[in-house]
N, C-alpha and C positions, 0 to 999 in steps of 0.2 A: 442772474436769472430771476425773474419776477414770479411770485407765487400767485395762485388763484385769488387769495385774499388781498394781496397787495394790488393786483390789477383791478379788483373790484373797488377798492377804496379810491384809487385814482380815477376810475371811470365814473364813479358817482360823486367825486369831489368831496369826500369825507376826510376830515382832519383827525388823526389819531388822538390828539388832545381832547377833541370834542367827544370821542368815544369814551375816554377815561372819565371825563366829567359826567357824562350821561350814565355810565355804569355806577359811578359813585352815588348818584341820585337814586338809581333803581335799586341797588343792593343795600343801601343804608338801612340799618335796623331802626324801626319806629317803635313807639311805645306799645302798640298792640302786639308787635312781634316779641318784645321783651316779656309782656304779660303771658303770651302763649308758652314761651320757654320756661317761665317760672311755674306756670300751672303744670306743665309736663314734668318738670323736675319734682314738684310736690307730689304729683300722682305716682311717680316712680317710687318715691319714698313710702308712700301710702300703700302701694301695690305689694311691697314686701310684707305688709301686715295682713294681706289677704283680700284686698279690694279688687274689683274687676277692672279691666282695661277700658280706657276712654279713647275716643278719636279726637285728634287735635288738627287744626288747619296747618298747612305748610307755611313756614315763615321764610323770610328773606335770609340769604346767607350771611350778610354783613361783610362780605369780602368783595370789594370792587376790583375791576381790572387794574393791573399795574402796567407801567411802561415796558417793563421786561417781558411781560406776557404778550403785549401787543407786538413788540419787536420779534419775539419768537414766532408769532402767528404770521407776520409779514415775511419772515425769512424762511418759512417752511419747516420749522423745527416741530417735533411732536408735542402735542398738547393733550392735556387730560380732558375728559368729557365735561366736567364742571366749567373749565375755562372756556371751552368751545361754546357752551350754553350761555355763559356771560357775554361773550363776544357777540353771539347771535342776538341776544336781548338788546344789547346796546346799539348794534347796527340797525335793528328793526325800529327802535325808538327814534333814532336819528332820521331814518327814512320816513317814518310817520310824520315827523316834524317838517320834513321837506315835501310832504304830500305825495309820497311815492309808495308803491306797494311793497309789503314786507317780502323778505327772501327766506329761503329754507337753508338748513345747515349744509346740505349737499352743494348748494351753489356757492358757498363761501370756502369750503375746505375740500 
């Protein structure tokens, strides 16, 4: 029995290996992400001495999709929200490269 996600991949002609490569590019930590994480860690240490809180931009997760996660998605096994978000970002990037419109999370799962 095919799942909604598996049918979507075959209908759009998307290779799961391409999703993994795209996810690796999207989620990879960059120097600016590492700097934000360092600043956040230093601010937390400083906060214990009585400093006020600062706002920091959101960084990438540094965790790309794995083949096991994609297999679970294709087979209809339960996925966590962060994994679903990573799948959605990778699928939308591939669709963007194919000059197609992005999809929503509800249309994938």
